[in-house]
N, C-alpha and C positions, 0 to 999 in steps of 0.2 A: 528440498525445493523444486519446482517445476519451471523448465526454461521457458523463457518468453522471448520470441524471435522477432526480428524487423523482417521486411520483405526479403531484402537483400540475404541476411542470413539464412532464411528458408530457401531462396533459390539456390544457395550454395550447398545447403544440405540435400536438397533434391538432386543436384548436379552429381555430387559425391555419390549419393545412394545409386544414380543410374550408371554408375561404372560396375556394380556389381549386381543388379536387377533389371529386368527390363520394365520399361514404362508401363507397359500394359498390366503387368503383376501388381504395381502400385496403384493403378486406377481400379483393378478388380478389388484389391482390399480396401481402397477408400470407398467404393461404391457399396461394399458389404457393410462396412460400417454405418454408413448412411442408412441402408435399408434395415439394419438392426434397430437403429434408433428411430425409425419411422414405426416399427412394428411396436415398439415400446410405447410410442406416443399413441398409437392406435388401438392397443390392447389386443387386437387381433386384425391380422391383414385380410382375412377371406371376407369378400364382398364389399369392401370399404373403397370409397372413391378417392383417388390420388391424382394431383396434377403436379409434373414436374416441369419447372421453367428451366430450360437448358440453354447453356450459351455455347459458344464454339470450341473453347478450351478445354483443358483438363478438368476444371470445375463442372463444366455441363458433362463431359464423359462420366464423371462420377455420379452424377444425376442419372444417367442414361442405364449406368450399371444397377443403380439403386432400383430404377424402374422395372427393369428385367427381372430382378429379384422379387420384387414385390408382387409382380404378375405371377410369379411361380408360386407364390403364397396365396394366390387366390384374389388379390386385390384388382379392381379396375383402375388402369393407370392410363393416363393421357399425357403425352411429352408435348409441351409447347415450346419451339424454338424460339429464342430471343429476336432472331431475324422476323418472326411471324407473330410477335407478341401483340396480344389484344388489351385493350384498356382495363378490362375487368375479367376475372377469373370466374368460372362456373361454381356454385356451391358444391364444396367436396368436404371429405373428413380431413385431409391432409394437403397442404402445398409444400413442396419440396423446392427451395430456392437455390438453383444451382446454374445462376445467369452469369455471374462474375465472381473471380476469386479475389485474392489479395492482390494481384498485380494490375487490377483495373484503375483506369485513371480518366477522369472525366465526370460526368454525372448520368445518374440512372434513375428513371422515373419506372418504378415497379408497377405491374397492373394490380388494380384494386383487388383485395381479397375479400370474399363474401363473409358477412357475419358468421361466426361459428366454425369457420376453417382454421384448424390449427396450422402452423408454419414452422418448418425445419429448415435451417439454413445450412448450406454445404460450405465448410471452411470458415467464412466470415459473411454475414449479410450483404447482399450484392449492393453496392454503392457506398460502403463503409470503407474507409482508407484503412489500410493493413497495418500502418504504422501508428497514425494519430488518433484513428477512431472518429474522424471528421466525417461527416455524412453529407454526400453530394447528390442533391436531387430529393427523391422520395424513395428509401429502401423499405422493404417490408419489414415488419416488426414480427420477430420470430420468438417463438416460445423456447425453442432450443435450437443450438448450433452444434454440430460436429465439426471440430477443427482437426487437422491432420498434423500428427508427429508431434506439435508443440503449440502452447497458447501464442498468438499473434498478439503483437502490442496493441493494436487497434480494437481488439475484444475487450481490454481492459480500461481504456481510457477514451477521454472525448464522449462522443455518444454512442461508441460501441455497445457499453453494457445495455443501453436503451433499446438497442435494436436486436442483440444476439440473444437475450434470455439465458438459460441454463447452458453453460459451455461445458462440452465433454470433448477431451481430448482422445484421438484414436490413435493407437500404435499400429502404423501400417508398414513398419520396418525401414524407418527413414531416421538414422542416427542424428542427434543433435549434437555437434562437435562444439559449436561456438554460439553463444547467446548473450546478447547485451544485458539481460536482465533475467530475473528468476522471481517466481511468485512464492511467498512463504505460506506454509500449510500449518494445521494444528500438531501434525506430527513433529514439525521443526521446533515447535517450542518444547516439546517432549524430550527432544534428542540433544538439543544445543543448550538449554538453560539448565545448569547442573542442579542436582539435588543438594540438599544442605549435607556437608559432611557429618560422620557420626560425632567428631569431636570438635565441632567448630564453636566459635565464641561470637558475641554481637559485634564486635570490631571488624571481624573478617569480612563483614559485607555492609559496612557503615557508609552513609551518604549524608552529605551537608547540603541543606536546602536554604538559599538566600532569596527571600521572597517577601513580598507583601511591604505594607507601609500603614501609617494610621489611617484608617478607613477603607484599606484594601486587605485587611488581614484574611479575608477569604481565601484569597489566591495562595497565600502561604500554608493555610490548612489544608487545602486540596492537594497541592504539591506533596506536602509532607506524608500525607494519607495515601497517595498513590505509590510514594516509595516505600512506606511501612507495609502495604498490602502487597506490593510487587516483592517482597522478600528482604528488605534491607533489614538488618539486624539491629542497626541503631540509627536513628535519624536525629541529626542536630539541626534544628531549625532556628536560623538567624532572621529577625524581623526588625530591619533597621528603624529606629524611631521609637520602639518599645520600652527602651532603658528609660525614657522619659515618662511614657504613659503608662507602663506595666502591662499594656494590653488590656485593661480593665473590661470585663464584660465579654470578652472574645472566648468562643468555645474552641480552645486550643486542642489539638489531638493529644489525647493522653498517654499515647505509646511514643511520642517524640519528646526530645528533651530541647526545650527552648533556650536560647542562648540570647541573652539582652544585649542589645546594640544601640548606640547613639544613633542620631538621624545624620550625623556628618562623620567622616573620618572612620568609618566601619570596615574599610577594605583590609586594614592590617588583622583586625579581629578575625575576619572570615579566614585569611591566609593561614593564621595560626591555628584554627580549627581543622585546616586540611592536613594538618600533620598526621592525623590517625584516620582520617577518611579515606575512602576508595574511589568516590566519585562526587562531583559537585553539580547541583542543578541551580541555576541562577536566573532571575529575571521576572517571574510572574508577580505584578503587583508593585514593583519596586517604585516605579515613578520615572518621569522623564524630565525633571529639572536638571540642569546643568551640573550641579554638585554630585547628584545620585549619578548621573551618566559617567562623571569622571570617576567615581568609586567603582562602579561596575566594570569600566575598562581597566582599571588598575588590577582588579581580581582576574580578569580574563587574561591578561597579559602575564601574569605570575603564577597563576594555579598550577601546581605540581600533579594534579591528578586530572583524569578524564572530565570533561565539562559538557554539561547539556545546557545550552544557551537559549532562552525561550523569552517571548513577549519583550519586555523593555530591555533585555539584554541585547535583542537583536537591533532595536533602535539605536543603542549605544555603538554598536558596530558600525553604523554609517552604511557606507557604499561597500560593495564586494571588494573593491581594492583596498580601501582603509581597513577591511575585516582581515584582509589577508596579511597587511603589514603589521596589524596589532596582534595577530594569533600567532604568526610563524616567523616574523622577522627576527633573525638572531636565535631562534630556537627550532632548530630543524629537527630535533629528536622530541618535540614537546608531546605530552600525552594527547590523544585525540579530542577534537571540538566537535560537537553534534549541534547544529543549528536546525531549529524546528518552525520554520515560518508557515504561517498560513499565505493565502493570495496576496493580501495587503503588505505583510511584512517581506514577502518576497519581492514585491515590486519596490520596496525601499531599499533593499539591498541591490538588487539587480538592475534598477531603473525602467523596468518593463514588467508587464504581467507574465505569468507563466504561460497563459493560453491553455489549449486543450491537450498540448503533447507534455504531460507531466513528466514522463521518463526523461525526454530531451531537456526540459527545464530544470530538472534536479540535477543532471549530469553537467549543464553548463554553470550552475551556481557553484557547484563542488569545485570545478575546476578554478573558477576565478577566485574563490575564498580560500581554497586550501583546506577546507572543513568538510566534514560530513554533512549533508544537507537532507533533512527529512521534510518534504514538502507534503503538508496535510491536504486532505481531501477524501472523497469517497474512495479513490484509489491512492494510497499513500505511497510515495516514491521516496527510497533512501539511496542516494547516491553517495560514494566513497570517491575522494580524489586519488589518483594515482600519478607516480612520477614518470618522466620520460616522454610525456606528451601523449601517453596512451589513454583511451578513453575510460573512465570510471565504470566500474560496473554498478548495477542498481537492483536492489531489492524491492519488491512490491508487496503491499498488503491490500488485500481487496475486501475486508470485513467491514469498512466504514459504513455508517448509514446516515440518513439525515438526522435521525434521533440524536445524534452526536452534536449537531449545530446548535449548541447552547452554551451559555456562558460558563466558564470554568472546566469543561472537559479536557481543554489542552492542557491546563495545569496539572491535573491528574496524569496525564499522557507523560509530561515532563518528569514527574516523580518516578512513574513506573520505568521509564528509561534509565533513569539514573540507578534504580535498584537493579535493572538486569546488568548494567555496566558493573556494578559493585560485586556482583555475583560472578563475575569472571567472563561474561560474554563480550566477544569482540564488539567494539562500538556501533560498527554499522549494522551488524546483526541484531545487536540488543535495540537498536532503534526500530528496526523492521519488525523484529518479533514482539515487542512492546505494542506497535501500532496494531498488529494483528489481535494480540490479547484484548486489547483496548475495545475494539470494534466488536470481537466475537462476545466478550463479556456483557457489553451494552445490549447485544440480542437476548440476553437472559433478562433484561429489565422491562420497564415499561414500554409498550410499543407507542404511547403517547404520554408525554409528561416526564419523560426521563429527565433527571437533572444531575448535575456533576457530583454533588455528594452521594447519589446511588452507586456511583462507579467504583469505588475502591472496595467496598464488600463485594459486588459483583466479580471484579477481577479476582478476588480471594476464592470465590464459590467456583468460578470457571476453572481456575489452576486447580484447585482440589479435586473437582471432578475428574480432570484430565488424569492426575496422579493417581487416583484411585481405579480409573479405568486400565492405566499403564500396569499397575500392580496385579491386578485380576487377570490382564491380558497374557 
């Protein structure tokens, strides 16, 4: 996992590094990293035209060092000081944005870039908030950003990704001792989600899925398939109301065991099923009438296994304070609960929208509820609550795309999280890794017209390819 730092954490890391190395050395290393990225973007530096927009701080110094190195490689480089900045830059092959770094506050109106000029940002696009990713003024849109030592939170959330382009982390010799967050990667899935043991059996990774209702059976099927394709050895699917209707005409997943349940009084049936299961997924498509919500709350209160609460289960929790009372009052050692809200469900729990700072929003709700919170979005933030008033750590997944903004994809994700928990992954890591796989798998599907039923098969394909690469590697 790659550390993701706040502005203050980066300042602390810089200050610690400066006790062992001269600032000029760090600037030279940073400038060299920028120059290398510039050459990679240009293909060849010789004869190319480059403009460096440089501010007065170390960000600007990084740009000046890069300018000197590019000149040595034969590029024609002009350095434009921010204090003398013009409204528009001349047509060039590359613009290096070294005006302001992560510590900038205020609004920045970048000079206009001529059509065809590539843009490389130093550390973070000037004018983008280093913590929240909020853009003040008119930053340049970079195709690439070289950021020093670690990802900055503002590169991953808010408007940051829209301005930063592809982000490269340059190692300049600044150790990161403390980071509030970390970004999960493909290799983390390989190393953390365990392989099936040689002598395993289906109940060793069993998942109960409580979802759906008459007319909403699709949500149940998608959650069950997400669990199955995520590696659950047994999926017990409880769909309240199907004891009366038998689910006639519904294409139930063949790989799961459907457990008939009445429309009312089904909580005890579910709790009985949990005696042999390793995780519970509850909520998608269950309904929001009072009796159903009472049944959901009963299951949430007494579940003896880790729980993934999604969709209608989040509604049943009500406010964050009611959720905390229901989930942990009188059960200090209860198994973990993972809440998976999108923005609207977050608003219902927290009383306000999460806003652009997804990291901070997930942390706050985790503290208030006492549960792990997975806040869905292009960057998914997973925060775990901690005791003693400390700040919870946050795991991030940045594989989400707009292709996933379609009905039912969240149901697949909830089942996938349940499968990873059942396979023995710590709950917060299971949620973040599942979000990563969910987005990475979607990238294998249709660029247009991806639908939720496509995802379970794509998840199995993505995981299988990674497994094969690992064995060959």
